[in-house]
C-alpha positions as a printed NumPy array, in Angstrom:
array([[-17.852, -12.729,  -8.843],
       [-14.408, -12.555,  -7.23 ],
       [-14.967,  -8.632,  -7.033],
       [-13.622,  -6.543,  -4.004],
       [-16.121,  -3.934,  -2.576],
       [-14.098,  -1.03 ,  -4.022],
       [-13.826,  -2.857,  -7.069],
       [-17.393,  -3.462,  -7.733],
       [-18.308,   0.109,  -6.695],
       [-15.533,   1.477,  -8.895],
       [-17.211,  -0.556, -11.865],
       [-20.643,   1.026, -10.939],
       [-19.016,   4.357, -11.68 ],
       [-17.684,   3.587, -14.765],
       [-21.259,   2.32 , -15.792],
       [-22.951,   5.815, -14.943],
       [-20.322,   7.737, -16.643],
       [-20.312,   5.358, -19.806],
       [-24.475,   5.345, -19.943],
       [-24.717,   9.485, -19.28 ],
       [-22.159,  10.153, -22.205],
       [-23.966,   7.777, -24.665],
       [-27.236,   9.394, -23.803],
       [-25.537,  12.695, -24.495],
       [-24.456,  11.93 , -27.988],
       [-21.204,  10.764, -27.573],
       [-19.572,   7.437, -28.346],
       [-17.42 ,   5.619, -25.867],
       [-15.398,   3.251, -25.502],
       [-14.021,   1.321, -22.23 ],
       [-10.943,   0.049, -21.654],
       [ -9.811,  -1.556, -18.834],
       [ -5.793,  -0.673, -17.848],
       [ -4.037,  -3.354, -15.388],
       [ -0.189,  -3.486, -15.695],
       [  0.279,  -2.058, -19.376],
       [  0.837,   1.026, -21.12 ],
       [  0.803,  -0.386, -24.52 ],
       [ -3.145,  -1.165, -24.682],
       [ -3.827,   2.582, -24.166],
       [ -1.   ,   3.326, -27.043],
       [ -2.755,   0.818, -28.915],
       [ -6.583,   2.214, -28.304],
       [ -4.779,   5.937, -29.305],
       [ -3.388,   4.777, -32.531],
       [ -6.604,   3.141, -33.621],
       [ -9.166,   5.065, -32.598],
       [ -7.686,   8.296, -32.107],
       [-10.106,   9.805, -29.525],
       [-11.011,  13.42 , -28.844],
       [-10.29 ,  12.422, -24.915],
       [ -9.72 ,  10.077, -22.597],
       [-12.17 ,  10.144, -19.414],
       [-10.002,   9.125, -17.152],
       [-11.471,   6.984, -14.511],
       [ -8.247,   5.172, -13.293],
       [ -7.653,   3.809, -10.005],
       [ -4.742,   2.496,  -9.825],
       [ -1.89 ,   0.529, -11.922],
       [ -0.18 ,  -2.236, -11.386],
       [ -2.165,  -2.373,  -8.614],
       [ -0.809,   0.771,  -6.714],
       [ -2.891,   3.979,  -6.367],
       [  0.527,   5.859,  -6.577],
       [  0.875,   5.37 , -10.266],
       [ -2.092,   6.97 , -11.606],
       [  0.161,  10.06 , -11.958],
       [  2.33 ,   8.144, -14.307],
       [ -0.476,   6.865, -16.715],
       [ -1.563,  10.562, -16.521],
       [  1.798,  11.867, -17.334],
       [  1.476,   9.04 , -19.996],
       [ -1.314,  11.191, -21.944],
       [  0.234,  13.58 , -21.144],
       [  3.05 ,  12.947, -23.422],
       [  1.285,  11.317, -26.397],
       [ -0.386,  15.002, -26.254],
       [ -4.05 ,  13.372, -25.861],
       [ -6.464,  15.543, -23.727],
       [ -8.064,  13.573, -20.415],
       [-10.298,  14.388, -18.292],
       [ -9.532,  14.959, -14.442],
       [ -6.311,  16.119, -12.403],
       [ -2.497,  16.82 , -14.049],
       [ -0.122,  14.201, -12.225],
       [  1.159,  17.018, -10.24 ],
       [ -1.998,  17.485,  -8.748],
       [ -2.048,  13.804,  -8.352],
       [  1.281,  13.308,  -6.789],
       [  0.586,  16.248,  -4.109],
       [ -2.802,  15.104,  -3.044],
       [ -1.698,  11.693,  -2.88 ],
       [  1.083,  11.868,   0.075],
       [ -1.417,  12.734,   3.327],
       [  1.759,  14.242,   5.141],
       [  3.056,  16.226,   1.633],
       [ -0.225,  17.837,   1.32 ],
       [ -0.872,  19.206,   4.988],
       [  2.609,  20.179,   5.471],
       [  1.489,  22.569,   2.293],
       [ -1.854,  22.876,   3.488],
       [ -0.514,  24.033,   6.909],
       [  2.532,  26.394,   5.189],
       [ -0.437,  28.467,   4.5  ],
       [ -2.157,  28.704,   7.806],
       [ -4.952,  26.317,   6.974],
       [ -5.997,  24.58 ,  10.475],
       [ -4.687,  20.736,  10.097],
       [ -4.47 ,  17.797,  12.659],
       [ -1.551,  17.954,  14.351],
       [  0.847,  14.278,  12.485],
       [  3.589,  12.239,  12.452],
       [  4.511,  10.252,   9.451],
       [  6.246,   5.935,  10.485],
       [  8.331,   4.724,   7.45 ],
       [  8.363,   1.144,   7.98 ],
       [ 11.134,   0.143,   9.443],
       [ 11.575,   2.854,  11.966],
       [ 11.053,   2.862,  15.626],
       [  7.78 ,   3.867,  16.51 ],
       [  7.444,   6.262,  19.269],
       [  4.993,   9.   ,  19.719],
       [  5.932,  12.304,  19.644],
       [  4.931,  14.233,  22.99 ],
       [  3.056,  17.356,  21.187],
       [  0.539,  14.281,  19.335],
       [ -2.303,  13.527,  22.175],
       [ -4.976,  10.757,  22.523],
       [ -7.229,   9.856,  20.847],
       [ -5.385,   9.43 ,  17.587],
       [ -6.743,   8.083,  14.224],
       [ -3.666,   5.867,  12.303],
       [ -3.972,   5.758,   8.277],
       [ -2.026,   4.803,   5.078],
       [  0.092,   7.631,   4.055],
       [ -0.882,   7.504,   0.465],
       [ -3.97 ,   5.349,   0.198],
       [ -7.321,   6.306,  -0.829],
       [-10.904,   5.301,  -0.715],
       [-10.665,   4.901,   3.069],
       [ -8.371,   1.849,   2.156],
       [ -7.236,   0.611,   5.85 ],
       [ -9.235,   2.666,   7.953],
       [-11.981,   0.81 ,  10.626],
       [-13.094,   1.419,  13.847],
       [ -9.489,   0.021,  14.781],
       [ -7.885,   3.249,  13.274],
       [ -9.226,   5.393,  16.263],
       [ -6.46 ,   4.75 ,  18.889],
       [ -6.253,   5.681,  22.74 ],
       [ -2.778,   4.029,  23.957],
       [  0.574,   3.876,  22.825],
       [  0.501,   0.   ,  22.683],
       [ -2.944,   0.102,  20.12 ],
       [ -1.155,   3.089,  18.437],
       [  1.899,   0.865,  17.724],
       [ -0.051,  -2.217,  17.005],
       [ -2.138,   0.228,  14.079],
       [  0.896,   1.462,  12.937],
       [  2.242,  -2.294,  12.199],
       [ -1.161,  -3.367,  10.453],
       [ -0.931,  -0.63 ,   8.177],
       [  3.051,  -1.076,   7.237],
       [  2.315,  -5.068,   7.032],
       [ -0.967,  -4.875,   5.154],
       [ -0.244,  -1.728,   2.605],
       [  3.348,  -1.569,   2.212],
       [  3.512,   1.997,   2.775],
       [  4.345,   4.579,   5.413],
       [  1.522,   5.135,   8.394],
       [  0.135,   8.059,   9.128],
       [ -0.704,   9.336,  12.763],
       [ -2.362,  12.039,  13.401],
       [ -5.208,  13.659,  15.784],
       [ -8.24 ,  12.419,  15.467],
       [-10.764,  15.619,  15.615],
       [-14.279,  14.757,  16.877],
       [-16.89 ,  16.614,  15.101],
       [-18.846,  16.584,  11.435],
       [-17.468,  15.167,   8.236],
       [-17.686,  17.84 ,   5.487],
       [-17.063,  17.376,   2.018],
       [-16.433,  20.469,  -0.773],
       [-16.888,  19.596,  -4.269],
       [-14.253,  22.34 ,  -6.397],
       [-14.519,  22.195, -10.188],
       [-12.355,  24.183, -12.385],
       [ -9.201,  24.697, -13.932],
       [ -8.368,  28.709, -12.991],
       [-12.003,  29.839, -12.521],
       [-13.135,  27.402,  -9.862],
       [-16.754,  26.767,  -9.414],
       [-17.586,  25.263,  -5.603],
       [-20.363,  23.127,  -4.813],
       [-22.592,  22.794,  -1.571],
       [-20.823,  22.051,   1.282],
       [-21.605,  18.455,   1.722],
       [-22.297,  16.22 ,   4.726],
       [-22.02 ,  12.394,   6.011],
       [-24.297,  11.624,   8.454],
       [-23.226,   8.758,  10.601],
       [-26.906,   7.788,  11.721],
       [-28.656,   8.551,  15.429],
       [-27.766,   5.199,  16.177],
       [-23.997,   6.386,  16.123],
       [-21.601,   6.533,  18.931],
       [-18.901,   8.785,  19.447],
       [-16.494,   6.472,  19.026],
       [-17.061,   5.354,  15.834],
       [-18.269,   8.589,  13.369],
       [-15.733,   7.716,  11.193],
       [-15.75 ,   7.507,   7.449],
       [-14.393,   3.682,   7.1  ],
       [-15.07 ,   1.627,   4.065],
       [-18.244,   0.132,   4.811],
       [-19.698,   3.539,   6.141],
       [-18.832,   5.166,   2.263],
       [-19.491,   1.748,   0.238],
       [-21.481,  -1.118,   1.523],
       [-25.545,   0.028,   1.306],
       [-26.74 ,  -2.706,   3.465],
       [-24.69 ,  -1.247,   5.971],
       [-26.121,   2.493,   5.362],
       [-29.3  ,   1.741,   5.47 ],
       [-28.865,  -0.869,   8.868],
       [-27.16 ,   2.348,  10.482],
       [-29.102,   5.395,   9.616],
       [-25.668,   6.489,   7.291],
       [-26.546,   9.341,   4.888],
       [-25.142,  12.314,   3.06 ],
       [-26.85 ,  15.339,   1.845],
       [-26.226,  19.18 ,   1.828],
       [-24.376,  20.418,   5.492],
       [-27.639,  22.018,   7.511],
       [-27.255,  24.552,   9.938],
       [-23.926,  26.089,   8.819],
       [-24.171,  30.17 ,   9.488],
       [-23.753,  31.902,   6.048],
       [-20.163,  32.703,   7.554],
       [-19.078,  29.652,   8.249],
       [-20.066,  28.44 ,   4.586],
       [-18.228,  31.193,   3.01 ],
       [-14.845,  30.445,   5.023],
       [-15.243,  26.591,   4.23 ],
       [-15.885,  27.148,   0.785],
       [-12.775,  30.1  ,   0.821],
       [-10.302,  27.52 ,   2.311],
       [-11.283,  25.104,  -0.029],
       [-10.068,  27.128,  -3.217],
       [ -7.104,  28.017,  -1.539],
       [ -6.34 ,  24.274,  -0.899],
       [ -7.272,  23.603,  -4.249],
       [ -4.699,  25.85 ,  -5.547],
       [ -2.124,  25.135,  -3.331],
       [ -2.257,  21.637,  -4.136],
       [ -1.333,  22.438,  -7.918],
       [ -5.168,  20.219,  -8.644],
       [ -7.671,  20.575, -11.977],
       [-10.22 ,  19.263, -13.011],
       [-12.235,  17.89 , -10.404],
       [-11.477,  17.295,  -6.664],
       [-13.184,  16.619,  -3.399],
       [-11.953,  18.901,  -0.194],
       [-12.713,  16.499,   2.805],
       [-12.857,  18.21 ,   6.485],
       [-13.428,  17.819,   9.799],
       [-15.332,  20.39 ,  11.708],
       [-14.61 ,  20.729,  15.411],
       [-17.126,  21.413,  18.044],
       [-15.69 ,  24.739,  18.125],
       [-16.48 ,  25.691,  14.407],
       [-12.892,  25.213,  13.431],
       [-13.311,  23.435,   9.608],
       [ -9.911,  21.444,   9.579],
       [ -8.526,  20.226,   6.258],
       [ -8.16 ,  15.915,   6.172],
       [ -7.027,  15.111,   2.217],
       [ -8.054,  16.866,  -0.708],
       [ -9.433,  13.814,  -3.85 ],
       [ -8.585,  14.809,  -7.029],
       [-10.535,  12.442,  -9.342],
       [-13.171,  12.062,  -6.372],
       [-15.75 ,   9.219,  -7.613],
       [-18.322,  10.612,  -9.665],
       [-21.148,   7.944, -10.486],
       [-24.427,  10.033, -10.242],
       [-24.843,   8.941,  -6.548],
       [-21.955,   9.974,  -5.071],
       [-21.188,  13.182,  -3.009],
       [-19.464,  15.295,  -6.116],
       [-22.243,  14.562,  -8.814],
       [-24.753,  14.578,  -5.976],
       [-23.522,  18.151,  -4.889],
       [-23.38 ,  19.194,  -8.119],
       [-27.009,  18.443,  -8.676],
       [-28.211,  20.091,  -5.906],
       [-26.494,  23.108,  -7.091],
       [-28.293,  23.068, -10.603],
       [-25.803,  21.399, -12.637],
       [-27.361,  18.007, -13.772],
       [-24.999,  15.003, -14.217],
       [-25.09 ,  14.661, -18.137],
       [-23.89 ,  18.783, -17.638],
       [-21.298,  17.688, -14.609],
       [-19.778,  15.724, -17.4  ],
       [-19.48 ,  17.825, -20.143],
       [-18.036,  20.141, -18.152],
       [-15.777,  18.064, -17.379],
       [-14.66 ,  16.826, -20.924],
       [-14.645,  20.812, -21.484],
       [-12.003,  21.54 , -18.866],
       [ -9.509,  18.599, -19.742],
       [-10.05 ,  19.533, -23.741],
       [ -9.057,  23.525, -22.449],
       [ -6.321,  22.513, -20.837],
       [ -4.516,  20.166, -23.132],
       [ -5.452,  23.399, -25.538],
       [ -3.969,  25.894, -23.219],
       [ -0.032,  23.895, -22.97 ],
       [ -0.083,  23.836, -26.631]])
């Protein structure tokens, strides 16, 4: 009771991971961390875990602080799963990640960032339709049908909503009409790329609402009503699939990611995969895209978690 849809979704992931690890023979203790680091230190000092399975989404109510908790674990010399602090920071800022990726000549939507307190005026290079997002939040927070705008008036209104509701800068970018594709990447140095996965918006969807809102991603009732599905992307040529895989690996390395991550693309009608964002430490419940794509590639769920654990331990050993 009193939990948001996002919190319930996160606890499904925690439960899924915990159950699978216990089934594999690991001793697991769950630790909820909200606003203090001391409980982490106390648990480490009293239990001496071999590794911390990091499922943290936010600290002190801010998603951007997850990198600081990872840094704290590094200072304690405790192995942990998932991405390193530098990669978390680079991927978290949607504008910074796009600049870095664009520098390497990877297609990204044109964009502009409007900080809080600055005048909102659309650059002439940005043509409608546009989509307005928070510059740093994840899990589709702040994204709804109203996020796609077709006038300066609506853009200014939506930017103001992002500033007021989320207390972050707003990023306004070209809306790419096309297919929503996800690519899971696993590894530190040597990378495994999973099959290209697609979020299907359903036959009843219209051109205007084919965006990955929080309800589209996390609301099972809404998904069933709208025929929203996720699964392996079909009808992609071998050449295009190989291109998307190469691009995902280039992005992963450009943003200094390790452990595991999901790279999100929009595939335009012209067959161009546009980089949208990188999601280090994505949701990995057995029903989520990352685990489902791994399973489709022949890596069962428990084996996937074992590989994630091994990557966290090997990273710490390499840095020792």
